[in-house]
N, C-alpha and C positions, 0 to 999 in steps of 0.2 A: 417479586413477581420484576422488577424491573430488571433484573440479574436473567433470569430464562429467559424473558422475549431477547432482550439483546446476545446469548447464547443460541435462541433458536436463530437468530437472524444469519446469526455469524458459523457456525458446526456444518451446513448443508456444505460452504466452500472448501472441508477438511476433505470433507466425503467426496465430490461431484470434480471439482476443478479437474483431477489428471483427463475423466475423460469427456471434460469442454474443449482439455485442450488439444486432444484427438481432433474432437470435429473442427476446430478452429485450421486444423490442419491438409482438410479436408473438402470445406464448402466455403461457397463463398463470404469474407468476413459483413462487409458491410451487409447485405443480407440480412446475416445471422445476430446483427446486431438489431436492425431494424427490427426483427420479432423480439429480440428482449427488451428490449425496450419498447412493445407493443404487448407483453407482460408485463413488466413494471407500471405500463400506466392502468393496464387490467385491475392491478393489484393496489395501486394511488386511488383509483375512482371504489372499488369495492371499501377499502378503510375512511373515503368520506362520505361514504351513502350510511354505513354501519354510525358514523359522527353525527353526522345529521342527524339523522332518524331516533337514535336515543337506541339502537338498539344493540352497540357493543359494549361486550362481556372480555373480560380478559383471554380466553379458548380462543376468542376470534383473533386475537392480537397476536399467539402466538404463532398459529396456522396460517395466519398474514404473514409474518417473519419468515416462518421456514419459507416461503412460498419465496420473498425478494430473497431472500440468503442462495436459496435453488437458483434460482434467475440470475444471482450475481454470479453465484460462478460459473454460470458460464459466458456474462456477460465478459467477465475483466480480463480471462487471458483472449480474448477472442478484443475487447477491446486495445489492448495493452497490440498483440499485435498486428492489431490496424491499422497506429502509425505508423510504421514503414511505411506501408502504403502512401500514405496523407502525406511524406515526406518526399521530394523529391532528390534534392539533395542529400545523402549519407550520410555525410560531413556535419549538416546541419542537425541528423539528429538527434546530438544528445543538446543543445538548444532548445530543441521542439519538447523535448524530455520534460527537463527543467523548468521550460515555461507556463505546464501542463502543471509542474508542480507548485508552483507560482498561483495560477485560478485553483488549486484545491484549496489552498489552506489558503486562498482569498477569499475564495466561498467560506471556507470558516470561520471565518474573521466579522464579514457578513454576514453571513447567514442567521444563527442563531439571533443578531441585534432585529434585523427583519421579521421573522419568525414571533419571537417575542413581541413585536408593536400588531403584526397580525391577531393575531392568541386575545391580544389588548382588545384590537378593536371587534372581532366579529368573529373569538372562538379557533379551538383547535377544528372543528371541523372543516373550516374552508380551508383551514394551511393545508388540508390533505389533498381537498378539491383542488386551489391552485397548485399543488404539488402537479396530481396525474396530470390538468394540464399543459403543464409545461413539459411532458414527454412528449407530446403530441409537436410542439420546436424541436425538439429533440430529431424526432424521425422526417422529420421536414428538411433538417440540414445535412440526416444522411444523406435522401434522396437526392439532392442539392449538389451533392460532394463529386469533384470531377477528381478522379483517381483512374488509374490504370486499372483497367479490365482483368478479374483473375479470376482464371478458368478453374474451374472446382476436376479437382483429379480423380479419376478411379482409380478406386485400391479397392482389391479384391480382399485382401490379408486382413482378419478379422479387429475388431474394435479392441480387445485384451491387449496382442499381436502389436499395434501399435502402441499401444500404453507398455510395455516388455520396453519398444523399440525407446521410447522417451525418457524411462528410468535410465536404461542402457544406458545411451549416450549422455544423459546429464550426470551421472553416477559415472563413466569413465573418463568426463574430461576433466582435468583438476580443476580450470578455471570458475565453470559452472558450477562445481561441485561443492568449494571450498566458500565461492558469494553464497550459496544459498542458503549453507550450515549455518554463513554469520546472521545473517537476515532472519533464520530462525531463532536463533541463539536471542538475536535486538528482539526480536518479536515477542517470544513467550517469556524470556527476565527483562526486558527493561519496559517494552510498553504499558503494561499495567498498568505503572504508575500513571496514569488517568484516571482507572478505577476509581484510585485510593485517593485522587485530589481530592474534593471534599471534604472527603479525614482530614486532610491537611488544612484547612482553607478553616475547620469548624472548631479542630480540637484540638491544631499545633497553632496556628498562627491566631486563631481567637475572633477569628470573622465571621463574615455570613456570602449569600451569594456573589456580594459586590466583589469580594476575596478571592472569588471564585473566578469570577472571571477573569479578573487581572491574571489570574495566576493561570489558566488559559491563555489570555490574550499574550504575554508574556514567549508562552510554547510558542504562541501560531506567528507570532512576530519574527520570532526567531530563523522560522522555520520559512519566511516570506526572504529573507534575508541570504538566507542560505541557496534559495532557491532560484536568485535572480543571480550570484555568485557562476553557480553552475552555469546558468542562464548565457550571462559576459564571455563563455572560454571558450575557445574557438577548436580542439583536440581533445582529442577523447583517452589520450595519451595522461599519464598522470594519476587517471580515476581511478589503479586502484589501490595506488598508495589514498587517495585522499576517503576513499572510502576506509580504510586502516584506523586513517586520525580520524574521521568522521566519529566513526565507530569506539573511538578512545574518547571522545570528545562527550557524544553522547550520557557512558558511562560515568564521567569526572562528573557532567555534568547534575545529574541522578545522584550520586553522591554526594554533594556541594547540598540538594537540595532537603536527600534523609535527613542532611545533620540541622536545617538551617532553623531556624526559629523568629526570626527575624524580617517582617515583607519584602522590603529590599531589597535583602542577599536573596532571597526565594524565587522574585523574579528574577535576578540577572544568573541566577542557577542552570530557570527554566529557559529562561533568551539561548542559550548555549546550549541547553538540552534542544532544544526545539532547532538549531542552524546544526545539528550533528547529526540530529534523526533525519534528516530532512536528505539533505547531506549524503548519507550512509544509502536511504533507501533512493533518491534518484541515482543517484550512478552507478550500483545497482543494477536499475532500467536498461540505465544508458547501456552499461558495459554488456549488456545479455542481449539487447537489440539486436547489437552493432556485431557480436560475435558468432550468436547463434547459425547454423543453417536454416535455412530460409522453407525447403521441408516438417524441420522441426522444432518452427520459434513458438504456434500452440502452443505444443505438448512441455515445453520448458515458460513459456512466459506462467501455464498453467500451473506447473512450480512453484514459481514466482510467485505468485496468486497465495499456493498454500501455505508457504513461507511468512507473506505477507500478511494474511490475512485466515485462515484455515486456522494459525496458530494461536491467534489469539483467546480462542474463548478456553484453550487449554490455561493459557496464562494466565488469561483474567478470576477460574477456580482459582487456580493455587495460589496468586498475589491474594486474595481471600478470605482461602484460608489461614496460608500463610500468616498472612495481617491477626488474624484471631489470636491468635498464639506470642506471635514478638512482638506487635505492633506496627500500626509504619510504615514509621518508617526505617527499622531495622529492616521490616520487607523489601522497603525503596534501592538502600544503601544495598544488599544481599543481591538482588539483581543490578546495578551499578556499576558492581565490580565486576559479576557475571561476564558484563559487556563492556568489559577492559579488557578480562585472560581472553573474551572469543577474537576479540581485537590484536593482542600479542602473537594468538596463535593461527593469526590469517597472516601475519606480519614475520611468520615463521615459513609459510606459506609461499611467500611474493617471489621467492625467485623459485622454485620451480611454475606458478601461473605465471611470470613471466616468460619463462624458457616458454612454455605449451602457447601462450599470444603471442610470441615472435611469426611466427611462420603466417598467422591469419593477418596478420601490420601488414605487413608483406606483401601479400597476394592483394591486401587493400589497396595497397599506396600512403596509406597509414606511416608507417618508416618505410628509410631505402636500406637494402641487404649492402654491408660491409661485404668489398670482394678481399678473398684472402690475401696478405702481400707477398709478395716474389713467388 
């Protein structure tokens, strides 16, 4: 049932995110975010009511997960696109995205601890209620932001035409195409290691909930360190190489973790896995946000959302089925090896990617055009 609810919460992203990207390019993004946060608050209040009243059943959770997944499919590409409006100086975009990753992963470390305390004190229902109330603070924050006014453009073309245009743009521009393909590989083959983590804590390392907490914490701390490093960088130059190296480090960390039967070694492997994971994902986000044309930003970020989140359900299902046949360690090792191979393929495409990026970087003033000699 946990797997079914998790699948229900993620699968809408795969089917809805592309259309959401078209909306994000056509309407006022801040207003759209206010709507998505209001819908998320409604879902959370309804879940809190069902839990506190004692009427909650599994099918309620499945439907509410589908609802939240659909809202997130609209929210995520819009939120990624809105970041550019929040950052006045485009040269600071990479730092802003890295800081966002730092806060996100910091919340992943701190949030479960607070959640466990609240559940122990007052129960799950009040946890959901606090979550619902927190969305009101987000809505107030969005309303209080001072950002350049975005005028909604009038589009005569159909929704499907806009969708097709976005796919054509992304597939025809090598930097976007290969970055998205690499993200899809990471999230299908590599990220399911988190689904199998309880198996390692219990059956491989012979521990319990505390061991699982240490394993998750090691990856989280690594992610924080990787995000801090990216936040300290001053230029987008070199990020393509970082994406390749980080993906390779992520894969090698997974392979090392799959062979480890010693807790300190497993924690060390997951620390580097977390670094590689966040550096590849945040660097990808930064590159895409910098090079994409403004009128196609929402659609490209919707494809990024699909590669990041929409592929995860399929990866989790595949990892679960494969682990039941060949075991969790072999499953994670295979995923790590595929990620390494993906990074090597990306390395082969780097000359083409750099050649495509150079005119954009020259136009943006990131690099200077070298005049011909003679």
